N, C-alpha and C positions, 0 to 999 in steps of 0.2 A: 503494500499500500504505499501511496505517496505520501512523503513526510507532508504535516501541516501545522499551521502557527498553533501558539498556545491559544490565542482567542478563537481558533476553530475547532481545537480539540475541547476546548470545554462546551461548546454548542453541540458537537457531535455526541459528548456522552451526556448531554443534557435532554437527549432528543432520542428516546430509545422506544419510541411506540412501533413495534415490530411490524414492517411490512409483510415480512415471510414468517410462516411458523413451518420451522424445518425445511424451507425451500418451497413452500406450497403458498403463493400468494393469495392475499384478500380477495383479488378477482377471480382466483381457482375456487375460492370457497363460495363465491357468488354463483359461478358456475354449477358447482355441485348444488347447489339448491334447487336450480333450475333442472337438472338431472333425476333429482330424487324429491320431489314436492312433497311426499308423504312426511318423511321425517321431518324435514325442515321446515315444513309448514306448522308441525306440532311442536318443534323447537321454539318457533315465533310464537306460538299460542301464548295464552296466560298460564295454561298448565306446562307447556314447556318451560317458560321462563323460571317458573318456580320448582321445576323437576329437580330431584336428587339424582346423584351420579347412577345408582342403581336403576331408576327409572329410564335414565338415558339410555343405559345398556340394554334392558327390556325393551325398549321402542325399537333400537336399533337391529336388536335380533330378530324382530318380525320382519325386517325388510330381507327377503329371498335372494333377490339379484345379485349377482356376486359383485359386479362393479361398484352397485349402489350401496351393498353391505360394507365395502371398503371404505368408500367416502364418508358413510356416518359413523364408522369406527374410528377412523382419524379423529374426528370431530369429537366423540367421545373421550379418546386418549387425550387430545388437547386440553380438554376442559378438564381431565385430572391434573394437568399441570397446574391449571389456575385455580383449583380446588386445594392445591398443595397435598393430594394425597400419595404421598410417595411411595407407601408400602403396599397400593393396589398397582401401580405402574407396572411391575415385572411381568404378573401372569397376563394381562391383558394385552401388554406388548408383545408377548411370544404368542399370545393365542391368534391375534393378528397376523404375525408372520407366518405360522402354521396355517391358517385358513386361506391365506391368499400369498401365498409364497411365489407362484408364477408372475402374477400380478406385479408383485414389488420388485423381483429379479429383472424384469422387463421394462420398469421405469426409475430412471435414474434418480429424480426426485426422492420417489418413494424408498428406493433402495438406499439412499442417504438416511433419510428418516429412520428407517430400520435397522440402521447401523450404528445408532446413537449410544446405545449401551454395550459394553463386552459383559463377558461373564463374572468379572468381578464388581462391577458395578449393580448388575442385577442382584446378587448376592447380598450386597449391601444394603439395598433399598429393601429387599424383605425384612432384615432386622430393625428398621426404622420405626420408631414409636407414631402413635396417630399424631397428626397434625392437630394443634388445639390453639386458641385464642382466650387467653385471661386479660379483659379489657379493665382500665383503672376505675374505680367505683366512685370518684369522686371528680369534681373539677379540677383540673392541673393545666398550669401555664408554662410551656416549655420554651426554652430561650432557642431562636433561631440565629446561627451565627453567618456572618458574610463570607468567611472563609473555612478551609478546610481545617485550620487549627490556628490557635492563637498566635499573633505576632507575624504571621504569613499573610502575605498581601499580594494579590493578583489584579491583572486588568478586569478581571470579569467578577461581579458579585452575584454569588448565589446561595441559596438557601440551605444550610447545613443543619443537620441535628445529631445529637450524640445518640449513639447506639451501643448497647451494652451486651456482650455475649455472656455465655454461661461460666467461662473462665475469667469472669471479672473484668477483661479488657473492654475498654470502650472506643469507638472511634467514631468519625463523622461522617455522615452520608448526606446525601445530596436530597432533599424532599421533592421528589419528581413525580408530579402528577403525569407526566407525557411519557413515562415509562411503565409498560404493561406490567413487567417482572424486575423485582428487585434483583441488583448484580453486585458484587463484591469483587474487587481486585484481588491477584493472586497474593501480595504482599498481606493484605487485611485478613485474608481467609486463613493465613497460616497463625497470624497474630491472636486472631478471634477463634480458634481451634476448630474451623469448620472441616467438616468430615468430607474430603474430595473423593469424589468418584474418579478415578484415576483414568479408566479405559472408556469415559465417556466423551462425547463430541455433540456439540450444538452448534450449527451454523444460523446467523443472523444478519440482518441488513438495518441500515439507519434510514433517516429521512433525508440524509445528505447526501444519498447516492452512494453511499459506501455498501459492498456487497460481500457475500461470503467471508465474512468476519468469523472468527473461530471463539467458543468457550466451552468450558467443562461444566458440570454440576456438582454442587455439594450440598452438606447438611448442616444446617445451624441447630445444635442441640436446646438452644435457648437464645431469644433475641429481645431485648427488652427496649421499651421507647416509654420513657416515664416509669410508671407503676404497669404499663399493659405490656404484656409478655406474649409473645409466639414461641410455640415450641414444635420441634421437628420439621424446621422450615427448608422448603426445597429452594435452593438458589442457584443463578447461574454465576460462573466464577471467569472473569477474563482479565485482560491487561489493562480495563479502562477503570474510570473512577468509581468510587462506591454510589448506589443509586438505591434509594429507598422508593419502592415502586408503587402503583396502583394497586397492585395485587396485596399489599399488605395496608398502605395507606386506607383503603377502603374499607378495611377489616376492622379499623380502630374504634368504629362507633361514631357518634357526631362530632364533627371537628370544626374548628374555625382557623384559618391561615391568613394571617397578616404579615406585614413585612417583617416583625420583627419577632414573632412568637407563633408556635401552634398550640392551640387550646384543645383539650381533650375534654369530653363531657361539656361543650359548649352549649350555651342558651340558645336556643333556635333564634333566627333573626326576626327583627320585628317588621320586616319589609324584605321584598325580592326583587330586585332590579332587573336582574336577569336570569331566568330560571336556567340551570345546569342540566343536561341530559348526560346520564352515563349509560354508555352502549358497550356490548362485549361481542365479539365473534371468537369463539373458542379462547384461545391463547390471548387475543388482543384485547384491549379495554381502553377506553378513552372518555374525558369530559368535554363534552361542547355546549356552546351557547350560540346564539344568532348573532350575527353583526354584519355592517353593512362598510366594505371599503370602497371609496371611489363610488358611491351608490349602486355597488353590487351587491346583492345579499349573498353571504357565504357564512358557513359555521365557521366558528372560532375554537380549535382546540385549546384547553387550558395546559399549559405546559410550563410548570414552574422549575422545570429542569433547564429550560431554555433561557439566557442571560439577556436577550433582547426583548423588547417590548413587544415589537410585534415582528413575526416573519410570514412572507405570501409564498404561495406556491405557483403565483402567475405575477408577471411584471405590472409595474403601473404606467402610469402616464407621463409623469414628470420626472425623471432620472435626476438625481443629485450627483453619484458619483460612480463611474464605471472604469474599471480598469481593462488594462489591453487583454490580459487573459483572467476575466472575472470569474471567481470562485463565488462571489456574490455581488449584486448591485445595489443601491440604496435609491430609492425612491422618495417623494413626498405626497402625501394623499390626504383624504379625508375618511375618518374612522367613524361609525355610530355604532356606540356600544352601551347598553346599560342605560337608555334613555338620554345620552351624552353624546353629542358631535364634537369632534375636536381635529385640528390639524395633526398630522403625524408623520414622523420619517420611519420608514420599516425597510426591511431587508428581502432581498428576493436571491435565492439560490437556483441557477440554472438547472443543477442536478437534482433538485429536489425532488422527493418521492412520496409527499404527503398524499393519502390514500382521499381520493373525492368523497364528498358526503352527498347523501339522497336529500335534496331540499325542494318540497313541493313536486315532486314526482322528477326531478332533474338532478343529475349528479354534477357538483359545482365543486371548485376548487377550495380548498381549505385554508385557515389562518392558523399561525400558532400565536397564542397570546402568553407570552414569557414572563418571566420574573421582574422584568423591567416595570411591568404594568401595575405592580403590587405598590408602588408609591400610591396609587390612587384607588386601588381596590383592595376588598378581601374575599375569600372564599368561605362561604358556609357550605359543609359538606356533610350529606348524610344519606348514604347509598342505601343503608336498610330500609328509610321510610319512602326515598324516591323524592325527597324534597330537599334539592341541593340550589343553592344561588350564589350568584357574583355580585356582590353591593360595592356602590361606589362609598368611599370612605367621606 
């Protein structure tokens, strides 16, 4: 991979909403739904949205067509990752490989996916205890730090939280609502006693056009955020920054994220300037709100791991700065958000791979509303109740 500047590295680390799940793109998932409307129609129903993993397996088992069964089995397998059920992965993983051996062998993407665990990893996963969450019982206010450690200053300010492991070691993780999955770098994994699955392999891509990046998987015995604790946590281990992703953030209960603090068991907001929508497709998760950029309606993905105020997946009309070989371009525009209209300078990346969103029956490009916007906004997050809001301060 070509070397990038410190500024670009921070941004890439901050935007880990995975466009590919083990080589299968979001567009492929959409195509799968068309091929097998019964399973995916059920999955999108109220019953399917609330279904347990066992119910998803049962529904997929009813699909007799081999190709369609393979498709829905991959979706169930991906949901196991999202649910952190590490000890359920081996048997289902091997069952899919046995049932669909020929189709997997003949498809490079599927073959890569079903080569992600070696025998040692599968043996380790079988011994892992059940994933659990113990939430804080009282209102807590946790400090958000601007840098990875005290006395360390960089060009980028991002939200860092103190996270504690079972061995007592603490480290700072970026609070990243744009990352669907929590990620730990190799050095931190060693310090915090993560049980590394040494013969595992996971391939992923980023919004910034990077593809075929590599990670391993590991198990946190315990991970504490304030007095909330996650046990037996499946995480990704790579050479990038530590990210606390939406997979765990969304399980912390009712939260309030402001520029300097994260509140656990926060009071419900008195008003809701912009309703936040939580969406997931298998392992991919994201928070979106409605916005207008240069008078064009578009969803905005709330991405606290992106240092910019705003990043767009399409260029604007009024360029400010363009280099000879641009990795990014800067534009001036008009942003309408949460009932407020303002002039704004935003970045556009030609290699961007933000997945489009469906709005009024049409697929439109998306924006990333980054940490820079939290100078003027705060996020009230309550995924359990479905009542989440972005409010102006």
